[in-house]
C-alpha positions in Angstrom: 62.1 177.2 78.4 63.4 174.0 76.8 59.9 172.5 77.0 58.5 174.9 74.4 57.8 173.2 71.1 59.4 176.1 69.2 62.3 176.3 66.7 65.7 176.9 68.2 67.7 180.0 67.3 69.8 179.8 64.1 73.2 178.2 64.8 76.3 180.4 64.3 78.1 179.5 61.1 81.5 177.9 61.8 84.3 179.3 59.8 85.8 177.0 57.3 89.6 177.4 57.1 89.7 176.0 53.5 86.9 178.3 52.2 89.4 181.0 51.0 91.5 178.4 49.2 88.5 176.8 47.6 87.2 180.1 46.5 90.5 181.1 45.0 90.8 177.8 43.2 87.3 177.7 41.9 85.5 181.1 42.1 82.5 180.0 40.1 81.9 176.9 42.2 82.3 178.9 45.4 79.8 181.5 44.2 77.4 178.8 43.3 77.7 177.2 46.7 77.3 180.5 48.4 74.1 181.2 46.4 72.7 177.7 47.2 73.6 178.1 50.9 71.8 181.5 51.0 68.7 180.0 49.3 68.7 177.2 51.8 69.1 179.7 54.7 66.3 181.9 53.5 63.9 178.9 53.0 64.7 177.5 56.5 64.4 181.0 58.0 61.0 181.7 56.5 59.7 178.3 57.7 61.0 178.9 61.2 59.6 182.4 61.3 56.3 181.2 60.1 56.1 178.6 62.9 57.3 181.0 65.5 54.9 183.7 64.5 51.9 181.3 64.4 52.7 180.3 68.0 53.7 183.7 69.3 50.6 185.5 67.9 48.1 182.7 68.3 44.6 183.9 69.0 44.0 181.3 71.6 46.9 182.7 73.6 45.2 186.1 73.6 41.9 184.5 74.7 43.6 182.6 77.5 45.3 185.8 78.6 42.0 187.7 78.8 40.3 184.7 80.5 43.1 184.6 83.2 42.8 188.4 83.6 39.1 188.0 84.1 39.7 185.4 86.8 42.3 187.5 88.5 39.8 190.4 88.5 37.1 188.2 89.9 39.5 187.1 92.6 40.4 190.7 93.4 36.7 191.7 93.7 36.1 188.7 96.0 39.0 189.6 98.2 37.8 193.2 98.5 34.3 192.0 99.5 35.8 189.4 101.8 37.8 192.0 103.8 34.8 194.2 104.2 32.8 191.3 105.6 35.6 190.3 107.9 35.8 193.9 109.1 32.1 193.8 110.1 33.0 191.7 113.1 29.9 189.5 113.6 30.2 185.8 113.2 28.1 185.4 110.0 30.0 188.2 108.3 33.3 186.8 109.3 32.4 183.4 108.0 31.2 184.8 104.7 34.3 186.9 104.5 36.6 183.9 105.0 34.8 182.0 102.4 35.2 184.9 99.9 38.9 185.3 100.7 39.4 181.6 100.1 37.5 181.9 96.8 39.6 184.9 95.9 42.8 182.9 96.5 41.5 180.0 94.4 40.7 182.3 91.5 43.5 184.8 91.5 46.6 182.7 92.5 46.4 180.0 89.7 45.4 182.6 87.1 48.3 184.9 88.1 50.7 182.0 87.9 49.4 181.1 84.5 49.9 184.6 83.2 53.4 184.7 84.6 54.2 181.4 82.9 52.8 182.6 79.6 54.9 185.8 79.9 58.0 183.7 80.3 57.2 181.6 77.3 56.5 184.7 75.3 59.9 186.2 76.2 61.7 183.0 75.0 59.6 182.9 71.8 60.3 186.6 71.2 64.1 186.0 71.5 64.0 183.1 69.1 61.9 185.1 66.7 64.3 188.0 66.8 67.3 185.7 66.4 65.9 184.1 63.2 64.8 187.5 61.9 68.3 188.9 62.4 69.9 186.0 60.6 69.0 187.5 57.2 66.7 190.0 55.5 64.5 189.1 52.6 61.4 190.9 51.4 60.4 188.1 49.0 59.8 185.6 51.8 58.0 188.0 54.1 54.6 186.9 52.8 55.3 183.3 54.1 55.4 184.4 57.8 53.7 187.7 57.9 50.5 187.5 59.9 48.7 190.9 59.9 45.4 189.4 61.1 46.9 187.9 64.2 48.9 191.0 65.0 45.8 193.2 64.7 43.8 190.8 66.9 46.4 191.4 69.6 47.0 195.1 69.0 43.5 196.6 68.9 41.9 195.0 72.0 45.1 195.5 73.9 45.1 199.2 73.0 41.5 199.6 74.2 42.3 197.8 77.5 45.4 199.8 78.1 43.9 203.2 77.4 40.7 202.4 79.3 42.6 201.0 82.3 45.1 203.8 82.4 42.4 206.5 82.2 40.3 204.8 84.9 43.3 204.3 87.2 44.2 208.0 86.8 40.7 209.2 87.6 40.4 206.8 90.5 43.7 207.9 92.0 42.9 211.6 91.5 39.4 211.2 93.1 38.0 209.2 96.0 37.7 205.9 94.1 37.8 202.6 95.9 40.7 200.2 96.0 38.5 197.8 94.0 38.2 200.2 91.1 41.9 201.1 91.2 43.0 197.4 91.3 40.8 196.5 88.4 42.0 199.5 86.4 45.6 198.7 86.9 44.9 195.0 86.0 43.3 196.1 82.7 46.1 198.5 81.9 48.7 195.9 82.5 47.0 193.2 80.4 46.6 195.7 77.6 50.3 196.6 77.9 51.4 193.0 77.6 49.4 192.6 74.3 50.7 195.8 72.9 54.3 194.9 73.6 53.8 191.7 71.6 52.1 193.3 68.7 54.5 196.3 68.5 57.6 194.0 68.7 56.2 191.9 65.8 55.6 195.0 63.7 59.1 196.2 64.3 60.4 192.9 62.9 58.2 193.3 59.8 59.4 196.9 59.4 63.0 195.7 59.6 62.3 193.1 56.9 60.9 195.8 54.6 63.9 198.1 55.2 66.6 197.8 52.6 70.0 196.6 53.9 72.1 199.7 54.6 75.0 200.1 52.3 78.4 200.7 53.8 80.0 203.8 52.4 83.6 203.2 51.5 86.1 205.8 52.8 87.3 208.2 50.1 90.6 207.3 48.6 93.3 210.0 48.6 95.2 210.4 45.4 98.8 209.1 45.6 101.3 211.8 46.4 103.9 212.4 43.7 107.5 211.8 44.7 109.6 214.9 44.7 
């Protein structure tokens, strides 16, 4: 989304038609300019990655996600109870059921929309983060944007939620569990999966940064054949 206050992806470098001529005429100056350009790129890259990482892995975003998940869960429980009251048939139960269904809609719908909006923002932020990470590779500037504390804050609780929700959903589906339990279990598993995707994607970028640039092997040169 263009409204996100995030750095834009790195622009593609435009080829300079006179670069080869300048390099041939002044190789030392061209090498100096190349080194200065790379230093500027790495400095800008580390700053943009630092800003993107701080936004992408912000603890407040995790807390807002868990709060929205709790509201959706409360809405699901209210909807389940409301349907049961409506099914009772008497006037008082139907009135109470309608009230609970309205409360469920008021809790679940805005919270679900907020989660969807946050997921879209995360997708755009992840694409920008990956674009800047792919623009270069430098172990020395990793400490400027590496945020292990934020990543663990996302990973560990999300892992617990995903495992607990998946196990609970599997046991509920295998047994005679209620729709309420199944829905809550799936909700917890989905929330945990969202957080794990963010954390694992970030760790992959860090792993790429720590991996040396692969060297391109030159093809073996065949010895020249002697003329008969």
